[in-house]
N, C-alpha and C positions, 0 to 999 in steps of 0.2 A: 303281320302286323302292318297297320294298313299305316297309309302317308297322314292320317291326323294323330293314329296312338305318337306316331312318333312326333310331334309337332308339343303332344303333349309332354314325354316323357324326357323333347329337351329345356321346358319348364315355360313355357311361355302358351299359354290357350290363343289358340286360332283369333276367335274373335276379336281380343284385346290388338294382336301382334303378325296378322295375318301377313306384312309385307316383313316380318321378320323368320328368316329359314334355318331349317338345324343344318347343321356342317353337312358338307357331300358323303360322310363315314356313317352317320347316326340311318341315310336313308339304306334300306337294302337294294340289290343292287338291279330289285327287276326298275328301280319308276331313273337309279341314274346309274352311269360310271363308279369306276372307284375314286379315294377320295384320292386328292390334291395331296402331294407327300411336299417333303422339306427338298427333295432330288430335283424338283422343277422350276426347269429357268424362269423368275418371273420378273417383269418389269412395270414401270412407273411412268405417265403421262400425267402431265397436269392442265389443269384451264384456269384460268381466273377471269371472270367478268368486272368488266368496268363499267363506271354510270353513263360511259356513252355508248351506253349498247354493244359495246364490241366482245366477240368471246378471244381470249389469247391461248391456243394449244402451246403446250412445250412439252418436247420431250426431254431425255435423261441428261441431252448433254445442249440444252438449253437454245432449241434451235425451236424457233416459235412459227403459228401459223396462226393468224386471221380467219375467225368462221366467224361470218355474218355479211351475208353480203348490204350493199353493194361492194362491201368494202374487203369482203374475203372471202372463201371458198367455202360453200355449205356443209353445213354435214354429212347429208345422204354423197356427195360430190368424195369427202374422203376418203369413204367404204370402196370407189370403182377406181378413184386415183389407190388407194393400200395396194390392191389386189395386183393391177401393173407396176406399180411399183417392184412388188415382191417379185413377180413375173420375170421381167424385165433383167434386175440384178442377178435373177438365178440364170436366164439365159446369154446375158453375156457372159455372167464367169464361163460357161460347159463350152460357148463358141471359141472362145476364150486360148481355152485349155485343148479344145480340137482342133489350134494353129490354122481356126479359121481367120480372115482377113478380114474382120468387121470393121464397117467406118463409120455405121449409127446404126440406133433405131429408133422409132416413131414406134408405138404403139398409141391406137384408140380402142377406149370404153364403150359401146353402146349400150346402159342402163332401160331398165324394162320396170317402169314401175307400180302399183295397182292406184288407180286412180284419185279412190278415198285414202282421207285417211285410217289407218297410221302409211300411207303410202308403201309396200311390201314392194321389197326389192322382188319382182318374178321372174329374170334373169341379166345376167352382165355377156355381151359377144366383145370379147376381143383383137384387135385389129392388129400384126402384128407388119409392120412394112421397116424389113434388114437389109441393111444398104452395105455392098462391103464389094471386096476383089476375091473373083472363084468362089465364090459362095455355094455348099453342096446345097438344097434344099431340103435334103434326106436329115442332114445334119442340123436346118433348120428345125425340123418337122421333130424328132426326135427330143431338142435342147427345149421344144416348149412341154412337152409331153413330161419327162425328165423332172420339171420344175417341177409340173403341176403332178405329176405323184409322188415326190421323194422331198422337193427342199419347201416347195409357196405356203406355210405358214397360213398365212392368209387364204389362200387355195381353200387350202386340207379345211381352214376354219370355217368355207361360203359353202363346197362342193353339195353338201347335203340338206343345206336350206333354201338353192334356190338350182339355177341351170348356166350353169357359166361355158360358153362356148367358142372357137377360135376360131380363126385363116390365118393367114398369111401371106406373103409375096415377098421376094428378095426380087432385086433390081441391081442390077452393075453397073459400080461405079470406074 
C-alpha cells in the first residue's frame, strides 16, 4: 500500500487536503514508527500572541516565557535552552545521588545553524562547568553519559536530527 493510497483511505484527497495527515497507526511501519498510545505521557504548552507583537509561551504550571527579540528569548534559542535544562537537571540529580559535593553547575550551549532559511541546526556543543568539593571527574563524565543515554528526553529527541557533542571541566571550590 502506498502513502497516497493511505491518504485516500483516510478519506481526504491528497490535492485538496495536502496538509492533513492520517493517524500514524494507518500508515504501514515502513513509513513511520508505531502508533501513539493512550499509555504515553502527554504534555501541553500554550502560546498567546498579543497586538504588541509579543509571543507569550506558557507551560502547564502557568510559568511564562516571553519569546520575541529584543524583549524575550528567540524561538531558536529555546531549543538549546531545553537541551541544557533537561541534561542539567539529570546531571545534578545523578551527582547528588552519588554523594558528590556539588556547589555549582554552569552550562554553555553553542549552536551551529545553516546560514540560509530555515536555518536548520546542524550541531550543538555543550560545555559543563562543575564546581564543588572533591568532585570526581569520572562521575561527572558518567552522569553526562547517563543523562544522554537514559533520561534526557530532549537529547533523545534531537540526537538523530543533529550532532550533539559535549565536554566538561571540574573546578574545586
